[in-house]
C-alpha positions as CSV (number, residue, x, y, z in Angstrom):
1,M,-11.4,7.5,20.8
2,I,-9.4,9.1,18.0
3,A,-7.5,12.1,19.2
4,H,-7.5,14.1,16.0
5,P,-10.6,12.8,14.1
6,I,-11.1,13.8,10.4
7,K,-14.5,14.7,9.1
8,W,-14.8,13.0,5.7
9,P,-16.4,14.6,2.6
10,N,-20.1,14.4,1.8
11,G,-21.0,13.2,5.3
12,A,-19.1,9.9,5.0
13,K,-18.7,8.1,8.3
14,I,-15.4,6.4,7.3
15,A,-12.8,6.7,4.6
16,C,-11.8,3.3,3.1
17,A,-9.2,1.9,0.8
18,I,-8.5,-1.6,-0.5
19,S,-4.8,-1.2,-1.4
20,F,-2.8,-3.9,-3.1
21,D,0.9,-4.5,-3.2
22,I,1.5,-6.3,-6.5
23,D,4.9,-7.9,-5.7
24,A,4.3,-10.7,-8.2
25,D,7.5,-12.8,-8.5
26,S,9.9,-9.9,-7.7
27,L,10.1,-11.4,-4.2
28,I,11.9,-14.6,-5.2
29,H,14.4,-12.7,-7.5
30,I,15.4,-10.2,-4.8
31,S,15.6,-12.7,-2.0
32,R,17.4,-15.4,-4.0
33,P,19.3,-13.4,-6.6
34,K,21.5,-16.3,-7.7
35,D,18.9,-18.9,-8.5
36,G,15.5,-17.3,-8.0
37,F,14.8,-17.5,-11.7
38,D,14.9,-21.3,-11.5
39,R,12.7,-21.7,-8.5
40,L,9.5,-22.4,-10.4
41,C,7.0,-22.9,-7.6
42,P,7.5,-19.4,-6.0
43,V,7.8,-17.8,-9.4
44,S,4.5,-19.4,-10.4
45,M,2.9,-18.3,-7.1
46,G,3.9,-14.7,-7.8
47,K,2.7,-14.8,-11.4
48,Y,-0.8,-15.8,-10.1
49,G,-1.2,-12.2,-9.0
50,P,-0.9,-10.3,-12.3
51,T,-2.3,-13.1,-14.5
52,V,-5.2,-14.5,-12.5
53,A,-6.0,-12.4,-9.4
54,I,-5.8,-8.9,-10.9
55,P,-8.4,-9.5,-13.6
56,R,-10.7,-10.9,-10.9
57,I,-10.1,-7.9,-8.6
58,L,-10.5,-5.4,-11.3
59,D,-13.8,-7.0,-12.3
60,T,-15.1,-6.6,-8.7
61,F,-14.0,-2.9,-8.6
62,K,-15.7,-2.3,-11.9
63,K,-18.9,-4.0,-10.7
64,F,-19.1,-1.7,-7.7
65,G,-17.8,1.4,-9.4
66,I,-14.9,2.1,-7.1
67,K,-11.3,3.2,-7.9
68,Q,-8.5,2.0,-5.7
69,T,-4.6,2.0,-5.4
70,F,-2.1,-0.6,-6.5
71,F,1.6,-0.3,-5.4
72,I,3.7,-2.1,-7.9
73,P,7.5,-2.5,-8.1
74,A,8.7,-1.1,-11.4
75,W,10.3,-4.4,-12.4
76,C,6.8,-6.0,-12.1
77,M,5.3,-3.2,-14.2
78,S,7.8,-4.0,-16.9
79,Q,7.2,-7.7,-16.7
80,Y,3.4,-7.4,-16.8
81,P,2.5,-4.5,-19.1
82,E,-1.0,-5.8,-19.9
83,M,-1.7,-5.8,-16.1
84,V,-0.6,-2.1,-15.9
85,E,-2.8,-1.3,-18.9
86,R,-5.9,-2.9,-17.3
87,I,-5.3,-1.1,-14.0
88,L,-5.0,2.3,-15.8
89,E,-8.0,1.6,-18.0
90,G,-10.1,1.1,-14.9
91,G,-9.1,4.5,-13.6
92,H,-7.1,3.2,-10.7
93,E,-3.9,4.6,-9.2
94,I,-0.5,3.0,-9.4
95,G,1.9,3.9,-6.6
96,H,5.7,3.5,-6.2
97,H,6.8,0.3,-4.5
98,G,10.5,0.2,-5.2
99,Y,12.2,-1.1,-8.3
100,I,12.3,-4.9,-7.6
101,H,11.0,-4.9,-4.0
102,E,14.4,-4.0,-2.7
103,D,14.6,-3.2,1.1
104,P,15.9,0.5,1.3
105,T,17.5,-0.2,4.7
106,R,19.8,-2.8,3.1
107,H,21.3,-0.3,0.6
108,S,23.5,2.8,0.8
109,A,22.0,6.2,0.1
110,D,23.5,6.3,-3.4
111,E,22.0,2.8,-4.1
112,Q,18.6,3.9,-2.8
113,I,18.6,6.9,-5.1
114,E,19.5,4.8,-8.1
115,W,16.7,2.2,-7.4
116,F,14.2,4.9,-6.5
117,E,14.7,7.1,-9.5
118,R,15.0,4.2,-11.9
119,A,11.6,3.1,-10.8
120,I,10.2,6.6,-11.4
121,E,11.5,6.4,-15.0
122,V,9.5,3.2,-15.5
123,H,6.4,4.8,-14.0
124,Q,6.7,7.8,-16.3
125,S,7.3,5.7,-19.4
126,M,4.3,3.3,-18.7
127,T,1.8,5.7,-17.1
128,G,2.8,9.1,-18.5
129,S,3.4,10.6,-15.1
130,K,5.3,10.3,-11.8
131,P,3.5,8.4,-9.0
132,L,1.9,10.5,-6.3
133,G,2.3,7.9,-3.5
134,Y,4.9,5.5,-2.2
135,R,4.9,2.4,0.0
136,A,8.3,1.0,1.0
137,P,9.0,-2.7,0.5
138,V,8.4,-4.5,3.8
139,Y,7.5,-1.0,5.2
140,N,11.2,-0.2,5.6
141,V,11.0,3.5,4.8
142,N,14.0,5.6,6.1
143,D,15.0,9.2,6.0
144,T,16.8,8.9,2.7
145,V,13.5,7.7,1.1
146,I,11.6,10.6,2.7
147,D,14.1,13.0,1.2
148,L,13.6,11.4,-2.2
149,L,9.8,11.6,-1.8
150,L,10.1,15.3,-1.0
151,K,12.6,16.0,-3.8
152,H,10.2,14.4,-6.4
153,S,7.1,16.2,-5.0
154,F,5.2,13.1,-3.8
155,L,1.9,13.7,-2.2
156,Y,1.8,10.9,0.3
157,E,3.7,8.0,1.9
158,S,2.2,4.8,3.2
159,S,4.6,2.7,5.3
160,M,4.4,4.0,8.9
161,M,2.3,3.1,11.9
162,A,2.0,6.2,14.2
163,D,-1.8,6.6,14.1
164,D,-5.1,5.1,13.2
165,I,-5.9,7.7,10.6
166,P,-3.9,9.7,8.0
167,Y,-1.6,12.4,9.5
168,L,1.1,14.7,8.2
169,L,4.9,14.3,8.1
170,Q,6.8,17.5,8.4
171,K,10.4,17.8,7.4
172,G,11.8,21.3,7.3
173,D,9.4,23.4,5.4
174,Q,8.0,20.4,3.4
175,Q,5.4,17.9,4.2
176,L,3.8,14.6,3.1
177,V,0.6,13.0,4.0
178,E,1.2,9.7,5.8
179,I,-1.5,7.1,5.2
180,P,-0.6,4.6,8.0
181,V,-0.4,0.8,7.7
182,H,-0.5,-1.9,10.3
183,W,0.1,-5.7,10.3
184,A,-3.5,-6.2,11.5
185,N,-4.7,-5.1,8.1
186,D,-1.9,-6.9,6.1
187,D,-2.7,-10.4,4.6
188,W,0.9,-11.6,4.9
189,P,0.5,-13.0,8.5
190,P,-2.8,-15.0,7.9
191,F,-2.1,-16.2,4.4
192,A,1.6,-16.2,3.4
193,H,3.5,-19.5,3.4
194,Y,6.8,-18.8,1.6
195,P,9.7,-21.1,2.6
196,E,12.2,-19.5,0.2
197,I,12.1,-16.3,2.3
198,D,11.8,-18.1,5.7
199,Y,8.2,-17.1,6.2
200,M,6.2,-20.2,7.1
201,M,2.9,-19.2,8.7
202,H,0.1,-21.7,9.2
203,V,-2.2,-20.7,6.4
204,Q,-5.7,-19.9,7.8
205,A,-9.1,-20.6,6.3
206,A,-10.4,-17.7,4.3
207,S,-13.2,-16.9,6.8
208,T,-10.8,-17.1,9.7
209,G,-8.0,-15.1,8.1
210,L,-10.3,-12.4,6.9
211,A,-12.3,-12.1,10.1
212,G,-9.6,-9.8,11.6
213,F,-9.9,-7.4,8.7
214,W,-13.7,-7.1,9.2
215,E,-13.2,-6.5,13.0
216,E,-10.7,-3.7,12.2
217,F,-13.2,-2.2,9.8
218,E,-16.0,-2.2,12.3
219,A,-13.9,-0.5,15.0
220,Q,-12.9,2.2,12.6
221,Y,-16.4,2.6,11.4
222,E,-17.7,3.0,14.9
223,A,-15.0,5.7,15.5
224,S,-15.6,7.4,12.2
225,G,-12.0,6.7,11.3
226,F,-10.1,5.2,8.4
227,W,-9.7,1.6,7.2
228,M,-7.2,0.4,4.7
229,S,-6.2,-3.2,3.8
230,I,-2.7,-4.0,2.6
231,W,-3.3,-7.0,0.5
232,H,-1.3,-9.0,-2.1
233,P,-3.1,-10.4,-5.2
234,F,-1.4,-13.8,-5.0
235,L,-2.8,-14.1,-1.4
236,T,-6.1,-12.4,-1.0
237,G,-6.9,-12.5,-4.7
238,R,-7.2,-16.3,-4.6
239,L,-10.7,-17.6,-5.4
240,T,-12.1,-18.5,-2.0
241,R,-10.8,-15.4,-0.3
242,W,-11.8,-13.0,-3.0
243,A,-15.3,-14.4,-3.1
244,Q,-15.7,-13.5,0.6
245,V,-14.1,-10.1,0.0
246,E,-16.7,-9.3,-2.7
247,K,-19.6,-10.3,-0.5
248,W,-18.2,-8.1,2.3
249,L,-17.6,-5.2,0.0
250,E,-21.2,-5.4,-1.3
251,S,-22.5,-5.4,2.2
252,V,-20.4,-2.4,3.3
253,L,-21.2,-0.3,0.3
254,S,-24.9,-0.8,0.9
255,R,-24.5,1.3,4.1
256,N,-24.1,4.3,1.8
257,D,-21.8,6.1,4.2
258,C,-18.4,4.5,3.4
259,W,-16.1,6.6,1.2
260,F,-13.9,4.2,-0.9
261,A,-11.3,6.2,-2.9
262,P,-7.7,5.9,-4.2
263,L,-5.2,6.9,-1.6
264,S,-4.1,9.9,-3.7
265,E,-7.7,11.3,-3.4
266,I,-7.8,10.7,0.3
267,A,-4.3,12.2,0.8
268,Q,-5.3,15.3,-1.3
269,Y,-8.4,15.8,0.8
270,V,-6.3,15.6,4.1
271,A,-3.7,18.0,2.7
272,Q,-6.3,20.4,1.5
273,Q,-8.1,20.4,4.9
274,D,-4.8,21.3,6.5
275,R,-3.9,24.0,4.1
276,D,-7.3,25.6,4.4
277,K,-7.1,25.2,8.2
278,Q,-10.5,23.5,8.1
279,Q,-9.4,20.6,10.5
280,N,-6.8,20.0,13.0
281,I,-4.7,17.4,11.2
282,R,-2.0,15.8,13.4
283,K,1.7,16.3,12.4
284,D,4.8,14.3,13.1
285,T,8.2,16.0,12.6
286,L,11.0,14.2,10.9
287,P,13.6,12.9,11.5
288,Y,12.6,11.2,14.6
289,Y,16.2,10.9,15.7
290,Q,19.5,12.2,14.4
291,D,21.7,9.4,15.5
292,V,22.0,6.1,17.4
293,Q,20.2,6.2,20.7
294,I,21.8,3.3,22.5
295,P,24.5,4.7,24.9
296,K,28.0,3.3,24.8
297,L,28.9,1.3,27.9
């Protein structure tokens, strides 16, 4: 069912990642720049992620001995340095997620460069190195961002939706590994209720909201594919939901054929398989289009 399947290392049937976007309270500041600081309810909702949910999540990962990936806006890293320290102490990866969750498509190329490179400076100062991976805020990656990723020698990108499994993005003589996302594996639709940014979903019960993720996993498992969640600590990291995630994770790991790894490790494996011509990894060539495609009337 998968056109270009990937054989995973050590006989694993599926590659898996529980990725988190730790947006914290950056969302209210970027969406309501004039008075976001004084909207205490959404600020407090965002703060729940770094202060309450992340310690809970890290304890689970430590319990099961797995390392995972956290995408964090650089502003959030600066606001919550203890969180960053705990993530790094656990051996986890921190990826680039903008400076303050700004949407690249709403800014000029020069502004995008400024935000992007300012975020890299924060990563370097707080982690000691540049990030290897990037996920665009609200998935709104564009060609300017791709050029920046290539300029700064990123290994992978994780904002596009062109396949079920990782593939390669080719631009000129350079390439990135794309680790694809999809809304079916994002916790925003089932759990986010955020009036300040005009997102008012009916919040589902934990068992109902998480059921779709488990169905996605089983389909990928059957196809020997790839499964990745795109979760937010202030949503899925809440007590009832995370208790169910932990039970699910324990059950899945007991199968002994599911490879959970940081996205950089998965991306490195895919890139190496392509370089060594060991597997037929699918490639997409960028840019998709050079200009507007709607004809003038």
